N, C-alpha and C positions, 0 to 999 in steps of 0.2 A: 890705761887699758880701757876704762869706761868711756873716755873721750873718743878713742878710736872706734869703740863699739857703736856709740851713738852716731858717729859720722858715717859708718858703713850702713847702719840702719837707715839713715837719712838718704844715702845714695840709692839703696834698694827701693825705698818707697818712692823717691823721685823718679827713678827709671820706670817703675810700674805706672805712675801717673802719666808720664810722657807717652808711654805705649798706649794706654787707654785713651788719652786725649787724641793722639794721632789716628787711632782707629775710629773714634767718634767723629772727628772732623774729616775723615776719609783722606787724610794725608798719606796714609799707608795702611796696609792690611797685614798686621802681625798676627799669625795664627798659631802662636805658641800655647794658647789656652786650651784646656781640656776640662772635662767635668771634675770639679774639685780642685782646680788649679790654685784657688785662693787658700784652701786648706793645706796644700803642699807648701805654699809660701809661709803660712803660719808656722808649720813644722820647721822649715828652714830657719826662720827668724828665731824660733825658740831654741833650736840646736846651736845657733850662733851665740845666743845669749848664754847658754849653758857653758859653752867653750870659753867665753871671754869673762863672764861674771860669776862663774861657778853655779852649780845647780841650786835652785831655790823653788819654793812652792809655786811661784807664778810661772816661771819658764817651763817647769816640768808639767804643770797643768795644761799650758797651751800646747806643749808637745803632744800630750795625750789627746787633747781636744782636736788638734789638727789631724792626727792620725785617724781618729774615729770618724771625723767628718769626711775625710778623704775616702774611707771605706764606704760611707753612706752615699756620697756623690757618685761613686763608681758602682754602687749596687752590690758590694761585696759584704756578705754576712748581714748587712743592715739595709732595710728597705729604704728606697729613695724618698718616700713620702713621710719618713719619720721626722718629727718636729726637732729642729736643731736646738731650740730652747730646752726641750725635755732632755736632750742628750747633755747639754751644758749643765743643767741642774743635777742630773744623775751623776755626772762625773764629780761635781762638787761634793755631793753626799758621799760618794765612794772615797774621795780623798780625805774628807772629814773623818769618816769611820776608820780609815787606815791610820790617821794621825792619833786618834784616841787609843787604838790598839798598841801602836808603837810607843807612845809616851807612857802608857800604863805598864807595858812589858819592860821597857828599858829605862824610862825616866827616873823611877824611884831608886834604881840601883846606883845611879850616878849622883843622886841628890846630896848624900853626905860627903862626897868627894869631889865637889864641883871645882873645876879648874879656875885658878885665879891668874889673870894676865895683867901685868903692870905695863902701861904705855907711857913713854916719855915724850912723845910727839904726836901730832895729829895723824889720823889714819882712818882706814876703813876696816871694820871687823864684821865677818859674816859667820854665824853659828848655825849648825844643823844637827838635829838628833842628839843633842847633849845639853849640859847645863854649864854655864861659864859666867865668871865675873870679870869685868874689865875695870881696872883701877888706874888712877893717874897719880896717886900720892900727892905730893906738893908741886907737881909739874904744872906748867901752863896749858890750859885748854883753849883752843881757838875754834876749831871746826872738826867735824867728824861725821862719818856715815856708818851706822850700825844696824844690823838686821839679824833676825832669828827666824828659823823655820823648823817646826817640829821640835822645839826645845825651849830653853829658858836662858835669858841673857840679862845680866845686871850691869849697869854702867854707873860706877861710883865716882861722882864728882865732888863729894863732900869736902875733901881736903885740897882739891885742885885750885889753882889760881885762874879764875875766869877772865879771859881777855876781853877787851872792848870789842863790841860787835861780834861776840862769839855766837856760833850757830851749830846746832846739833840736829842731825837727821836720823830718825829711828823708824824701824818698820818691823812689825811682828806678823808673821803668817803662820797660822796654826801653832802658835806658841805664846810665850809671855815675855815681855821685856819691861824691865824696871829702870828708871833713871833716878838716882839718888843725888839731890842737889843740896848745896849749902843752905842753911836756914835763912840767910840774908839774900838769897837769889830771887830775882824777879823774872819768872818764866813767862815769856810770850809764846803761847802754844798755838800752832796751826795744825789742828788734828782732823783726820777723816778716818772713817771706819766703814767696813763692809762686813756685816754680820760679826762685828767685833766691838771693841770698846777702847776709848782713849780717856784716861782719867788724869786730870791736871789740877794743880793747887790753885788757890786764889791768888790774884795778882798782888804784888807788893814786895818790896825789898830794895836793897841798895845796889845789887849787882845784876844788870840785865843780861838775859840770855834768850836767844830765839830758838825754838824747838819746832821742827816739822815732824809730826808723828802720823803713822799710818798703821791701821790694824785690819787685817784680813783674816777672819776666823781666828782672831787672837786678841790679846789685850796689851796695851801700853799704859803703864802706870808711872806718873811723874810725881816724885815724893820729895818733900823738903821738911 
């Protein structure tokens, strides 16, 4: 599904580029554009992402941002000369505040009864507004894509058999994600954070594993 989603995204962006190039080169004059057309496009792409990849903090944020910017460009409720950067920052603060309220109100109730999911094969797991632990037992781990938004996710690889060239991709958005590795694992971490934090252990170990980590208003902790 993610592959199909990326292909359709690529087609939409390619079509937009061809239209803009044709108009600039005066090969044709496509007049489908209106004030705020780009904001409507952002909304459509965000909606498509929500339908194909399930809601997460990123696509929901861009859906809200696109809607507000469309109102701004059309002069509906919001003045046209309002700074788009101020709007973007304000929406980030609003979403951050909502995340604190939701996690405080509902997160502690779920803490003692966190769901535990055992996985026997590679896969993708996305968690929102809850606390969950993903374990592999003694099964083999090769690759996986895991994300959490407004919640907590723990990936337990301590007993798993780490395959050669194993790769783990994790993302925390307004939440916390922990990766528990075997003591003899050698984690090569490629981390990036935006108003968040990625914590990784020192290199060294017999079992190599590559980890791509991203934190947006959240934290990823890799522990062994």
